[in-house]
C-alpha positions as CSV (number, residue, x, y, z in Angstrom):
1,X,0.0,0.0,0.1
2,X,2.8,2.5,0.9
3,X,4.7,1.6,-2.4
4,X,1.3,2.4,-4.5
5,X,0.8,5.4,-2.5
6,X,4.5,6.7,-3.4
7,X,3.8,5.7,-6.9
8,X,0.8,8.0,-7.2
9,X,2.7,10.8,-5.8
10,X,5.7,10.4,-8.1
11,X,3.2,10.4,-11.2
12,X,1.1,13.3,-10.0
13,X,4.0,15.8,-9.3
14,X,4.9,16.0,-13.1
15,X,1.2,16.4,-14.0
16,X,1.0,19.2,-11.4
17,X,4.0,20.8,-13.0
18,X,2.6,20.4,-16.6
19,X,-0.5,21.8,-15.4
20,X,1.0,24.9,-14.0
21,X,3.1,25.6,-16.7
22,X,0.2,25.6,-19.0
23,X,-1.7,27.8,-16.9
24,X,1.0,30.3,-17.1
25,X,1.3,30.0,-20.7
26,X,-2.5,30.2,-21.0
27,X,-2.5,33.7,-19.2
28,X,0.4,35.1,-20.9
29,X,-1.4,34.5,-24.3
30,X,-4.5,36.0,-23.1
31,X,-2.5,39.0,-21.8
32,X,-0.6,39.4,-24.8
33,X,-4.0,38.9,-26.9
34,X,-5.6,41.6,-24.6
35,X,-2.7,44.0,-25.2
36,X,-2.8,44.1,-29.0
37,X,-6.5,44.7,-28.7
38,X,-6.6,47.7,-26.5
39,X,-3.6,49.5,-28.4
40,X,-3.0,50.3,-32.0
41,X,0.0,48.4,-33.5
42,X,2.1,50.5,-36.0
43,X,4.8,48.6,-37.9
44,X,6.1,51.8,-39.5
45,X,7.8,54.7,-38.5
46,X,7.1,57.5,-35.8
47,X,6.5,59.8,-38.6
48,X,4.0,57.4,-40.3
49,X,2.2,56.7,-36.6
50,X,2.0,60.4,-36.2
51,X,0.7,60.9,-39.8
52,X,-1.9,58.4,-39.4
53,X,-3.0,60.0,-36.1
54,X,-3.4,63.4,-37.6
55,X,-5.6,62.1,-40.2
56,X,-7.7,60.4,-37.6
57,X,-8.2,63.5,-35.8
58,X,-8.8,65.7,-39.0
59,X,-11.8,63.1,-39.9
60,X,-13.3,63.7,-36.3
61,X,-12.8,67.5,-36.5
62,X,-14.5,67.4,-39.9
63,X,-17.4,65.1,-38.6
64,X,-17.7,67.8,-35.8
65,X,-16.4,65.6,-32.9
66,X,-14.5,68.5,-31.3
67,X,-14.1,67.4,-27.7
68,X,-12.9,64.1,-28.3
69,X,-10.5,65.5,-31.0
70,X,-8.8,67.8,-28.4
71,X,-7.4,65.0,-26.7
72,X,-5.9,63.3,-29.7
73,X,-4.8,66.6,-30.7
74,X,-3.1,67.3,-27.5
75,X,-1.5,63.5,-27.5
76,X,0.0,64.2,-31.0
77,X,1.8,67.5,-29.8
78,X,3.3,65.7,-27.0
79,X,4.7,62.7,-29.1
80,X,5.2,63.8,-32.5
81,X,7.6,66.5,-32.4
82,X,10.0,66.6,-35.6
83,X,7.6,64.5,-37.4
84,X,6.1,67.1,-39.9
85,X,2.4,67.5,-38.5
86,X,3.3,69.8,-35.5
87,X,2.2,73.0,-37.8
88,X,-1.2,71.4,-38.8
89,X,-1.9,69.8,-35.5
90,X,-1.2,73.3,-33.5
91,X,-3.5,75.0,-36.2
92,X,-6.4,72.3,-35.9
93,X,-6.3,72.5,-32.1
94,X,-6.7,76.2,-32.3
95,X,-9.4,75.7,-34.6
96,X,-11.0,73.0,-32.3
97,X,-11.1,75.6,-29.6
98,X,-12.5,78.1,-32.0
99,X,-15.5,75.9,-32.7
100,X,-16.3,75.0,-29.3
101,X,-16.5,78.7,-28.5
102,X,-13.6,78.4,-26.0
103,X,-12.5,81.9,-26.7
104,X,-10.0,82.3,-24.1
105,X,-8.1,79.0,-25.2
106,X,-8.7,79.7,-28.9
107,X,-6.8,83.1,-28.8
108,X,-4.0,81.7,-26.5
109,X,-3.8,78.9,-29.0
110,X,-3.7,81.0,-32.2
111,X,-1.3,83.4,-30.7
112,X,1.1,80.5,-29.8
113,X,0.5,79.2,-33.4
114,X,1.8,82.2,-34.9
115,X,4.7,82.7,-32.7
116,X,5.8,79.2,-33.6
117,X,4.8,79.3,-37.4
118,X,4.8,82.7,-38.3
119,X,5.5,81.7,-42.1
120,X,2.8,79.5,-42.0
121,X,0.0,79.4,-44.8
122,X,-2.4,79.3,-41.8
123,X,-0.7,82.2,-40.1
124,X,-3.2,84.7,-41.7
125,X,-6.3,82.9,-40.7
126,X,-4.7,82.3,-37.2
127,X,-4.1,86.1,-36.7
128,X,-7.5,87.3,-37.8
129,X,-9.2,84.4,-35.7
130,X,-7.1,85.3,-32.5
131,X,-9.0,88.7,-32.8
132,X,-12.4,87.3,-33.2
133,X,-11.6,85.4,-30.4
134,X,-10.8,88.4,-28.3
135,X,-13.8,90.2,-29.6
136,X,-16.1,87.5,-28.2
137,X,-14.4,87.6,-24.8
138,X,-15.1,91.2,-24.7
139,X,-18.7,90.4,-26.0
140,X,-19.2,87.7,-23.1
141,X,-18.3,90.0,-20.5
142,X,-18.5,93.9,-21.4
143,X,-17.7,94.7,-17.8
144,X,-14.1,93.5,-18.7
145,X,-12.8,96.5,-21.0
146,X,-9.3,94.7,-21.1
147,X,-10.8,92.3,-23.7
148,X,-12.1,95.0,-25.7
149,X,-8.5,96.6,-25.7
150,X,-7.1,93.0,-26.6
151,X,-9.4,92.7,-29.7
152,X,-8.7,96.4,-30.8
153,X,-5.3,95.8,-30.8
154,X,-5.4,92.4,-32.5
155,X,-7.3,93.7,-35.2
156,X,-5.2,96.6,-35.7
157,X,-2.2,94.4,-35.7
158,X,-4.0,92.2,-38.3
159,X,-4.7,95.2,-40.6
160,X,-1.2,96.0,-40.5
161,X,0.3,92.8,-41.4
162,X,-2.2,91.8,-43.6
163,X,-3.3,94.9,-45.5
164,X,-4.2,92.8,-48.8
165,X,-6.1,90.0,-47.2
166,X,-9.6,89.5,-48.3
167,X,-10.5,89.7,-44.4
168,X,-9.8,93.3,-43.8
169,X,-13.2,94.8,-44.5
170,X,-14.6,92.1,-41.9
171,X,-11.7,93.2,-39.7
172,X,-12.8,96.9,-40.1
173,X,-16.4,96.1,-39.2
174,X,-15.4,94.6,-36.2
175,X,-13.1,97.5,-35.3
176,X,-15.9,100.0,-35.5
177,X,-17.8,97.5,-33.4
178,X,-15.3,97.6,-30.8
179,X,-14.8,101.4,-30.8
180,X,-18.7,101.8,-30.3
181,X,-18.4,99.4,-27.4
182,X,-15.6,100.9,-26.1
183,X,-17.1,104.4,-26.5
184,X,-20.5,103.2,-24.9
185,X,-18.5,102.3,-21.6
186,X,-16.8,105.9,-21.5
187,X,-20.1,107.5,-22.1
188,X,-21.7,105.4,-19.2
189,X,-19.2,106.5,-16.9
190,X,-19.8,110.1,-17.7
191,X,-23.6,109.9,-17.5
192,X,-23.0,108.2,-13.8
193,X,-20.8,111.0,-12.9
194,X,-23.4,113.4,-13.8
195,X,-26.0,111.5,-12.1
196,X,-23.8,111.4,-8.8
197,X,-23.8,115.2,-9.1
198,X,-20.3,115.4,-10.0
199,X,-20.4,117.3,-13.3
200,X,-17.0,118.3,-13.2
201,X,-15.7,114.7,-13.6
202,X,-18.8,114.2,-16.1
203,X,-17.5,116.8,-18.2
204,X,-14.0,115.4,-18.4
205,X,-15.1,112.2,-19.5
206,X,-17.5,113.8,-22.0
207,X,-14.8,116.1,-23.4
208,X,-12.5,113.0,-24.0
209,X,-15.5,111.3,-25.4
210,X,-16.4,113.7,-28.2
211,X,-12.6,113.5,-29.4
212,X,-12.1,109.8,-29.4
213,X,-15.2,108.7,-30.8
214,X,-16.5,111.0,-33.5
215,X,-18.4,108.3,-35.0
216,X,-20.1,107.0,-31.9
217,X,-24.1,107.3,-32.0
218,X,-23.9,108.8,-28.5
219,X,-22.3,112.0,-29.8
220,X,-25.4,114.0,-29.7
221,X,-26.1,112.7,-26.2
222,X,-22.7,113.6,-25.1
223,X,-22.9,117.2,-26.3
224,X,-26.3,117.9,-24.5
225,X,-25.0,116.0,-21.4
226,X,-21.8,118.3,-21.6
227,X,-23.8,121.5,-21.9
228,X,-25.7,120.5,-18.9
229,X,-22.6,119.6,-16.9
230,X,-20.8,123.1,-17.7
231,X,-24.3,124.7,-16.8
232,X,-24.5,123.0,-13.3
233,X,-20.9,124.3,-13.0
234,X,-21.6,127.7,-13.7
235,X,-19.4,127.8,-16.6
236,X,-21.7,129.3,-18.9
237,X,-19.2,130.8,-21.3
238,X,-18.2,126.9,-22.2
239,X,-22.0,125.8,-21.8
240,X,-22.5,128.1,-24.8
241,X,-19.7,127.3,-26.8
242,X,-21.1,123.6,-26.9
243,X,-24.2,124.8,-27.5
244,X,-23.3,126.5,-30.8
245,X,-21.5,123.1,-31.6
246,X,-24.8,121.4,-31.2
247,X,-26.7,123.9,-33.4
248,X,-24.1,123.9,-36.0
249,X,-23.5,120.0,-36.5
250,X,-27.1,119.2,-36.1
251,X,-28.7,122.1,-38.0
252,X,-30.9,120.0,-39.9
253,X,-32.0,117.7,-37.0
254,X,-35.0,119.3,-36.1
255,X,-35.3,117.4,-32.3
256,X,-31.9,118.8,-31.5
257,X,-32.6,122.5,-32.7
258,X,-35.6,122.0,-30.2
259,X,-33.0,120.8,-27.3
260,X,-30.8,123.8,-28.2
261,X,-33.3,126.2,-27.5
262,X,-34.4,124.7,-24.3
263,X,-30.7,124.2,-23.2
264,X,-30.3,128.1,-24.2
265,X,-33.1,129.0,-22.1
266,X,-31.8,126.9,-19.0
267,X,-28.5,128.4,-19.6
268,X,-29.9,132.2,-19.3
269,X,-32.2,131.2,-16.3
270,X,-29.3,129.6,-14.4
271,X,-27.1,132.8,-15.6
272,X,-29.9,134.9,-14.2
273,X,-30.0,133.2,-10.9
274,X,-26.4,133.4,-10.4
275,X,-26.5,137.1,-10.9
276,X,-29.3,137.5,-8.5
277,X,-27.5,135.3,-5.9
278,X,-24.2,137.5,-6.5
279,X,-26.1,140.7,-6.4
280,X,-27.8,139.6,-3.1
281,X,-24.4,138.8,-1.5
282,X,-22.9,142.0,-2.7
283,X,-25.8,144.0,-0.9
284,X,-25.4,142.0,2.2
285,X,-21.7,142.6,2.1
286,X,-22.5,146.5,1.7
287,X,-24.8,146.4,4.5
288,X,-22.4,145.0,6.8
289,X,-19.9,147.3,6.4
290,X,-22.4,150.2,6.7
291,X,-23.6,148.9,9.7
292,X,-19.8,148.6,10.9
293,X,-20.0,145.0,11.2
Protein backbone atom coordinates (compact mmCIF):
# COMPACT_ATOMS: atom_id res chain seq x y z
CA UNK A 1 0.00 0.00 0.00
CA UNK A 2 2.82 2.38 0.86
CA UNK A 3 4.48 1.68 -2.47
CA UNK A 4 1.19 2.38 -4.26
CA UNK A 5 0.83 5.79 -2.57
CA UNK A 6 4.42 6.64 -3.36
CA UNK A 7 3.95 5.83 -7.05
CA UNK A 8 0.78 7.94 -7.13
CA UNK A 9 2.64 10.88 -5.64
CA UNK A 10 5.50 10.54 -8.10
CA UNK A 11 3.24 10.35 -11.14
CA UNK A 12 1.05 13.33 -9.99
CA UNK A 13 3.98 15.71 -9.46
CA UNK A 14 4.93 15.97 -13.18
CA UNK A 15 1.26 16.40 -14.04
CA UNK A 16 0.94 19.25 -11.54
CA UNK A 17 4.00 21.00 -12.98
CA UNK A 18 2.66 20.52 -16.47
CA UNK A 19 -0.70 21.99 -15.46
CA UNK A 20 0.98 24.99 -13.84
CA UNK A 21 3.10 25.64 -16.91
CA UNK A 22 0.04 25.43 -19.13
CA UNK A 23 -1.81 27.88 -16.92
CA UNK A 24 1.06 30.38 -17.04
CA UNK A 25 1.28 30.03 -20.81
CA UNK A 26 -2.45 30.56 -21.19
CA UNK A 27 -2.40 33.69 -19.02
CA UNK A 28 0.55 35.04 -20.99
CA UNK A 29 -1.26 34.45 -24.28
CA UNK A 30 -4.41 36.12 -23.03
CA UNK A 31 -2.42 39.10 -21.76
CA UNK A 32 -0.73 39.44 -25.10
CA UNK A 33 -4.08 39.17 -26.87
CA UNK A 34 -5.71 41.86 -24.71
CA UNK A 35 -2.67 44.06 -25.05
CA UNK A 36 -2.79 43.89 -28.83
CA UNK A 37 -6.52 44.57 -28.85
CA UNK A 38 -6.36 47.54 -26.49
CA UNK A 39 -3.74 49.54 -28.39
CA UNK A 40 -2.92 50.32 -31.95
CA UNK A 41 -0.01 48.51 -33.47
CA UNK A 42 2.17 50.43 -35.87
CA UNK A 43 4.75 48.64 -37.88
CA UNK A 44 6.01 51.78 -39.61
CA UNK A 45 8.09 54.75 -38.44
CA UNK A 46 7.11 57.35 -35.83
CA UNK A 47 6.41 59.82 -38.64
CA UNK A 48 4.01 57.39 -40.31
CA UNK A 49 2.32 56.75 -36.98
CA UNK A 50 1.90 60.50 -36.32
CA UNK A 51 0.64 61.22 -39.81
CA UNK A 52 -1.96 58.46 -39.41
CA UNK A 53 -3.05 59.83 -36.03
CA UNK A 54 -3.33 63.37 -37.43
CA UNK A 55 -5.48 62.18 -40.35
CA UNK A 56 -7.76 60.38 -37.91
CA UNK A 57 -8.05 63.54 -35.78
CA UNK A 58 -8.73 65.61 -38.88
CA UNK A 59 -11.60 63.33 -39.86
CA UNK A 60 -13.04 63.66 -36.35
CA UNK A 61 -12.79 67.43 -36.65
CA UNK A 62 -14.60 67.43 -39.97
CA UNK A 63 -17.30 65.29 -38.38
CA UNK A 64 -17.74 67.88 -35.62
CA UNK A 65 -16.40 65.67 -32.81
CA UNK A 66 -14.56 68.60 -31.25
CA UNK A 67 -14.42 67.46 -27.64
CA UNK A 68 -12.85 64.08 -28.40
CA UNK A 69 -10.47 65.45 -31.02
CA UNK A 70 -8.91 67.83 -28.49
CA UNK A 71 -7.41 64.91 -26.57
CA UNK A 72 -6.07 63.34 -29.76
CA UNK A 73 -4.42 66.57 -30.83
CA UNK A 74 -2.86 67.15 -27.42
CA UNK A 75 -1.35 63.67 -27.54
CA UNK A 76 0.07 64.26 -31.02
CA UNK A 77 1.65 67.55 -29.88
CA UNK A 78 3.30 65.72 -26.98
CA UNK A 79 4.61 62.72 -28.90
CA UNK A 80 5.22 63.79 -32.49
CA UNK A 81 7.85 66.51 -32.38
CA UNK A 82 9.91 66.54 -35.57
CA UNK A 83 7.53 64.36 -37.56
CA UNK A 84 6.15 67.10 -39.83
CA UNK A 85 2.62 67.23 -38.42
CA UNK A 86 3.16 69.80 -35.64
CA UNK A 87 2.10 72.82 -37.70
CA UNK A 88 -1.20 71.33 -38.86
CA UNK A 89 -1.89 69.80 -35.44
CA UNK A 90 -1.29 73.07 -33.59
CA UNK A 91 -3.56 74.99 -35.96
CA UNK A 92 -6.27 72.33 -35.80
CA UNK A 93 -6.23 72.48 -32.00
CA UNK A 94 -6.78 76.24 -32.12
CA UNK A 95 -9.61 75.70 -34.62
CA UNK A 96 -11.16 73.14 -32.30
CA UNK A 97 -11.26 75.62 -29.40
CA UNK A 98 -12.69 78.21 -31.78
CA UNK A 99 -15.53 75.93 -32.89
CA UNK A 100 -16.27 75.06 -29.26
CA UNK A 101 -16.48 78.82 -28.52
CA UNK A 102 -13.72 78.44 -25.94
CA UNK A 103 -12.57 81.95 -26.73
CA UNK A 104 -9.84 82.31 -24.12
CA UNK A 105 -8.19 79.02 -25.11
CA UNK A 106 -8.67 79.74 -28.82
CA UNK A 107 -6.97 83.15 -28.59
CA UNK A 108 -4.07 81.62 -26.66
CA UNK A 109 -3.61 78.76 -29.14
CA UNK A 110 -3.79 81.01 -32.19
CA UNK A 111 -1.26 83.34 -30.58
CA UNK A 112 1.07 80.45 -29.81
CA UNK A 113 0.68 79.13 -33.35
CA UNK A 114 1.62 82.51 -34.84
CA UNK A 115 4.72 82.68 -32.63
CA UNK A 116 5.93 79.23 -33.70
CA UNK A 117 4.78 79.24 -37.34
CA UNK A 118 4.77 82.87 -38.44
CA UNK A 119 5.49 81.87 -42.04
CA UNK A 120 2.71 79.31 -42.22
CA UNK A 121 -0.03 79.45 -44.83
CA UNK A 122 -2.41 79.35 -41.86
CA UNK A 123 -0.85 82.38 -40.14
CA UNK A 124 -3.23 84.90 -41.72
CA UNK A 125 -6.31 82.95 -40.65
CA UNK A 126 -4.82 82.42 -37.20
CA UNK A 127 -4.18 86.15 -36.75
CA UNK A 128 -7.73 87.01 -37.81
CA UNK A 129 -9.38 84.39 -35.62
CA UNK A 130 -7.21 85.34 -32.67
CA UNK A 131 -8.75 88.81 -32.92
CA UNK A 132 -12.27 87.40 -33.33
CA UNK A 133 -11.74 85.28 -30.21
CA UNK A 134 -10.77 88.39 -28.24
CA UNK A 135 -13.83 90.17 -29.64
CA UNK A 136 -16.10 87.40 -28.40
CA UNK A 137 -14.42 87.46 -24.99
CA UNK A 138 -15.17 91.16 -24.81
CA UNK A 139 -18.76 90.59 -25.86
CA UNK A 140 -19.14 87.82 -23.28
CA UNK A 141 -18.12 90.09 -20.40
CA UNK A 142 -18.66 93.74 -21.29
CA UNK A 143 -17.53 94.78 -17.82
CA UNK A 144 -13.97 93.71 -18.57
CA UNK A 145 -12.67 96.40 -20.89
CA UNK A 146 -9.24 94.76 -21.10
CA UNK A 147 -10.71 92.19 -23.50
CA UNK A 148 -12.01 95.01 -25.69
CA UNK A 149 -8.54 96.53 -25.76
CA UNK A 150 -6.98 93.16 -26.62
CA UNK A 151 -9.42 92.74 -29.50
CA UNK A 152 -8.76 96.25 -30.85
CA UNK A 153 -5.03 95.62 -30.67
CA UNK A 154 -5.38 92.22 -32.40
CA UNK A 155 -7.45 93.63 -35.27
CA UNK A 156 -5.14 96.62 -35.72
CA UNK A 157 -2.17 94.27 -35.89
CA UNK A 158 -3.96 92.07 -38.41
CA UNK A 159 -4.75 95.12 -40.55
CA UNK A 160 -1.09 96.22 -40.41
CA UNK A 161 0.37 92.79 -41.21
CA UNK A 162 -2.15 91.69 -43.85
CA UNK A 163 -3.33 94.91 -45.56
CA UNK A 164 -4.25 93.05 -48.75
CA UNK A 165 -6.15 90.26 -47.04
CA UNK A 166 -9.69 89.47 -48.13
CA UNK A 167 -10.55 89.58 -44.42
CA UNK A 168 -9.57 93.24 -43.92
CA UNK A 169 -13.08 94.60 -44.57
CA UNK A 170 -14.47 92.21 -41.99
CA UNK A 171 -11.73 93.26 -39.54
CA UNK A 172 -12.74 96.92 -39.97
CA UNK A 173 -16.35 96.07 -39.19
CA UNK A 174 -15.23 94.37 -36.00
CA UNK A 175 -13.08 97.40 -35.15
CA UNK A 176 -16.03 99.77 -35.60
CA UNK A 177 -18.11 97.58 -33.31
CA UNK A 178 -15.32 97.49 -30.71
CA UNK A 179 -14.88 101.26 -30.87
CA UNK A 180 -18.60 101.72 -30.31
CA UNK A 181 -18.46 99.30 -27.40
CA UNK A 182 -15.53 101.17 -25.90
CA UNK A 183 -17.30 104.48 -26.50
CA UNK A 184 -20.47 103.24 -24.83
CA UNK A 185 -18.51 102.33 -21.73
CA UNK A 186 -16.92 105.79 -21.57
CA UNK A 187 -20.27 107.50 -22.09
CA UNK A 188 -21.92 105.48 -19.34
CA UNK A 189 -19.13 106.45 -16.92
CA UNK A 190 -19.66 110.12 -17.80
CA UNK A 191 -23.41 109.83 -17.30
CA UNK A 192 -22.90 108.06 -13.99
CA UNK A 193 -20.75 110.93 -12.72
CA UNK A 194 -23.44 113.39 -13.78
CA UNK A 195 -26.12 111.43 -11.92
CA UNK A 196 -23.86 111.40 -8.87
CA UNK A 197 -23.89 115.22 -9.09
CA UNK A 198 -20.24 115.43 -10.09
CA UNK A 199 -20.51 117.55 -13.26
CA UNK A 200 -16.77 118.31 -13.28
CA UNK A 201 -15.80 114.65 -13.60
CA UNK A 202 -18.59 114.13 -16.10
CA UNK A 203 -17.32 117.01 -18.25
CA UNK A 204 -13.79 115.55 -18.34
CA UNK A 205 -15.04 112.19 -19.62
CA UNK A 206 -17.43 113.79 -22.10
CA UNK A 207 -14.79 116.03 -23.71
CA UNK A 208 -12.51 113.02 -24.20
CA UNK A 209 -15.46 111.03 -25.51
CA UNK A 210 -16.30 113.64 -28.15
CA UNK A 211 -12.69 113.75 -29.36
CA UNK A 212 -11.99 110.01 -29.29
CA UNK A 213 -15.25 108.62 -30.68
CA UNK A 214 -16.59 110.98 -33.38
CA UNK A 215 -18.52 108.12 -35.03
CA UNK A 216 -20.36 107.06 -31.91
CA UNK A 217 -24.16 107.29 -32.05
CA UNK A 218 -23.92 108.81 -28.56
CA UNK A 219 -22.37 112.05 -29.87
CA UNK A 220 -25.64 114.02 -29.66
CA UNK A 221 -26.34 112.88 -26.10
CA UNK A 222 -22.75 113.57 -25.10
CA UNK A 223 -22.89 117.21 -26.28
CA UNK A 224 -26.22 117.77 -24.52
CA UNK A 225 -24.89 116.22 -21.32
CA UNK A 226 -21.71 118.31 -21.54
CA UNK A 227 -23.75 121.50 -21.92
CA UNK A 228 -25.76 120.53 -18.83
CA UNK A 229 -22.55 119.73 -16.91
CA UNK A 230 -21.02 123.14 -17.67
CA UNK A 231 -24.32 124.84 -16.86
CA UNK A 232 -24.48 123.09 -13.48
CA UNK A 233 -20.90 124.23 -12.79
CA UNK A 234 -21.95 127.81 -13.70
CA UNK A 235 -19.41 127.83 -16.54
CA UNK A 236 -21.80 129.47 -18.97
CA UNK A 237 -19.24 130.48 -21.61
CA UNK A 238 -18.17 126.84 -22.04
CA UNK A 239 -21.81 125.74 -22.04
CA UNK A 240 -22.64 128.20 -24.84
CA UNK A 241 -19.57 127.10 -26.82
CA UNK A 242 -20.88 123.53 -26.96
CA UNK A 243 -24.40 124.80 -27.54
CA UNK A 244 -23.17 126.42 -30.73
CA UNK A 245 -21.46 123.16 -31.68
CA UNK A 246 -24.77 121.36 -31.22
CA UNK A 247 -26.58 123.85 -33.45
CA UNK A 248 -23.87 123.72 -36.09
CA UNK A 249 -23.40 119.95 -36.34
CA UNK A 250 -27.11 119.12 -36.16
CA UNK A 251 -28.56 122.10 -38.02
CA UNK A 252 -30.91 119.81 -39.97
CA UNK A 253 -32.05 117.84 -36.92
CA UNK A 254 -35.33 119.34 -35.71
CA UNK A 255 -35.18 117.48 -32.41
CA UNK A 256 -31.67 118.77 -31.67
CA UNK A 257 -32.65 122.32 -32.61
CA UNK A 258 -35.53 122.09 -30.15
CA UNK A 259 -33.14 120.75 -27.50
CA UNK A 260 -30.78 123.62 -28.22
CA UNK A 261 -33.52 126.17 -27.55
CA UNK A 262 -34.37 124.46 -24.26
CA UNK A 263 -30.72 124.37 -23.24
CA UNK A 264 -30.27 128.02 -24.19
CA UNK A 265 -33.19 128.93 -21.93
CA UNK A 266 -31.72 126.85 -19.11
CA UNK A 267 -28.34 128.56 -19.44
CA UNK A 268 -29.98 132.00 -19.40
CA UNK A 269 -32.10 131.08 -16.38
CA UNK A 270 -29.15 129.70 -14.44
CA UNK A 271 -27.05 132.71 -15.37
CA UNK A 272 -29.77 135.08 -14.19
CA UNK A 273 -30.16 133.17 -10.93
CA UNK A 274 -26.43 133.35 -10.34
CA UNK A 275 -26.41 137.10 -11.01
CA UNK A 276 -29.25 137.57 -8.52
CA UNK A 277 -27.42 135.50 -5.95
CA UNK A 278 -24.21 137.46 -6.44
CA UNK A 279 -26.10 140.75 -6.28
CA UNK A 280 -27.78 139.67 -3.04
CA UNK A 281 -24.43 138.71 -1.55
CA UNK A 282 -22.93 142.03 -2.66
CA UNK A 283 -25.74 144.00 -1.01
CA UNK A 284 -25.37 141.97 2.20
CA UNK A 285 -21.65 142.74 2.30
CA UNK A 286 -22.32 146.46 1.74
CA UNK A 287 -24.92 146.48 4.49
CA UNK A 288 -22.55 144.80 6.92
CA UNK A 289 -19.89 147.37 6.04
CA UNK A 290 -22.31 150.26 6.54
CA UNK A 291 -23.45 148.81 9.86
CA UNK A 292 -19.84 148.55 10.93
CA UNK A 293 -19.99 144.82 11.29
